[in-house]
Structures are given as structure tokens and as C-alpha cells.
TILUM-588253 format. One record per residue (C-alpha): residue in three letters; z, x, y. Coordinates in pm, whole numbers, padded with zeros to 5 digits, always signed. Last residue first. Example, Ala and Ser with C-alpha at 12.3 -4.5 7.8 and 13.67 -1.06 7.14 Angstrom:
2
ser+00714+01367-00106 ala+00780+01230-00450 
This chain:
111
thr+04992+00659-07279 ser+05003+01038-07295 leu+04755+01320-07330 leu+04845+01686-07287 ile+04571+01944-07248 gln+04659+02315-07236 gly+04479+02555-07004 gly+04803+02652-06833 thr+04868+02288-06755 ile+04615+02009-06788 glu+04783+01670-06787 val+04593+01355-06879 val+04779+01028-06825 gly+04695+00689-06973 phe+04750+00331-06867 thr+04888+00006-07006 pro+04941-00348-06877 tyr+05125-00579-07119 his+05126-00944-07011 ala+04868-00948-06728 asp+04636-00698-06899 gly+04453-00532-06611 ile+04577-00180-06688 ser+04403-00209-07023 gly+04424+00050-07301 pro+04433+00409-07178 asn+04169+00527-07427 leu+04206+00901-07470 met+04029+01164-07680 ala+04116+01536-07673 val+03820+01713-07833 gly+03897+02014-08055 asn+03771+01856-08377 arg+03970+01541-08306 thr+04261+01522-08063 glu+04428+01182-08039 ser+04530+00914-07793 phe+04435+00550-07833 ile+04568+00245-07651 arg+04361-00065-07714 his+04146-00242-07453 thr+03849-00177-07687 his+03609-00101-07400 gly+03785+00216-07277 phe+03688+00580-07277 leu+03795+00931-07179 phe+03669+01230-07381 ile+03830+01568-07309 asp+03720+01923-07387 ala+03356+01833-07348 his+03084+02064-07477 gln+02830+01791-07388 glu+02709+01779-07750 gln+03074+01777-07862 ala+03151+01476-07644 ala+02845+01291-07773 tyr+02941+01374-08134 leu+03294+01244-08075 ala+03155+00925-07921 thr+02923+00869-08218 leu+03219+00924-08455 leu+03460+00696-08270 ser+03371+00397-08484 glu+03284+00028-08457 lys+03460-00060-08132 val+03361+00278-07987 his+02992+00186-07992 leu+02877+00477-07774 thr+02720+00255-07509 his+03025+00024-07523 gly+03269+00306-07451 his+03336+00277-07079 cys+03235+00637-07038 met+03399+00966-06950 leu+03318+01317-07060 ile+03563+01571-06923 arg+03489+01944-06914 lys+03802+02149-06851 asp+03833+02431-06596 ala+04108+02243-06409 ala+03874+01948-06364 cys+03506+01918-06451 ile+03306+01597-06468 leu+03059+01449-06716 lys+02966+01088-06652 gln+02874+00786-06860 pro+02721+00445-06801 pro+02618+00554-06448 leu+02734+00345-06152 val+02473+00141-05965 ser+02626-00174-06111 cys+02423-00490-06149 trp+02542-00581-06501 asp+02897-00447-06478 cys+03021-00645-06779 asn+02969-00364-07033 gly+03136-00111-06806 ala+02988+00120-06545 val+03150+00456-06482 gln+03406+00557-06224 glu+03560+00871-06078 met+03848+00859-05834 pro+03995+01097-05576 ile+04314+00945-05433 ala+04328+00918-05055 pro+04125+00595-05049 phe+04377+00400-05260 gln+04304+00029-05212 glu+03935+00086-05134 his+03909+00305-05443 met+04002+00009-05662 
């Protein structure tokens, strides 16, 4: 993806089908003074429950948790952690995406 849009800064993590990837399974980044934990979701078992993911985000003092794996749109704030699953941009019939806006210290999630 980065090859198609080299001017746009991108962060990536490995997914459950990225067997030989050198990318980490999860990554903590900072943007606009917010800590963002991102992972594909399979390592934190997001298909079963978001509790493990929420605990991981809280342990990392993350303000935002970005994940995928379920291919279902999800946007909610739980216990002070803004959580976003953008769905699946690669879905041929109904592609979805998510947007995180950080303005004046406030986090706004949309899908």
C-alpha cells in the first residue's frame, strides 16, 4: 500500500495471514500527544471478546486502540480508550474505513 502512496506516512502491523512478515504483531505509536495501540486483532482474540484488547490498551496507557481481524465496523470508547475497527477496505461489495480525528486533545472516531 505504501508504494502506491509514498507521500502519506503509514504504520502497519502483521495480520493473521502474514506468515513471513517482518512486521510486528502490534505497535504503539504517538500522534497529537495521544498514545495509539494498533494490532490486527488476532493476537488479542478480538473475535471472542474485546476485554483482552482493552486490558492491553490500558496496560500500554493507550488513548486509542486500532484493530481489525473481524472485518466488522466497530467504534466505541470503553473505560477511556477509544476503540476503532474500520471494517474491511478490501471488501469488493461494501468497502469500509475508519477515521480518527484528534482536535484540541479530543478524539473523534468515525466509520
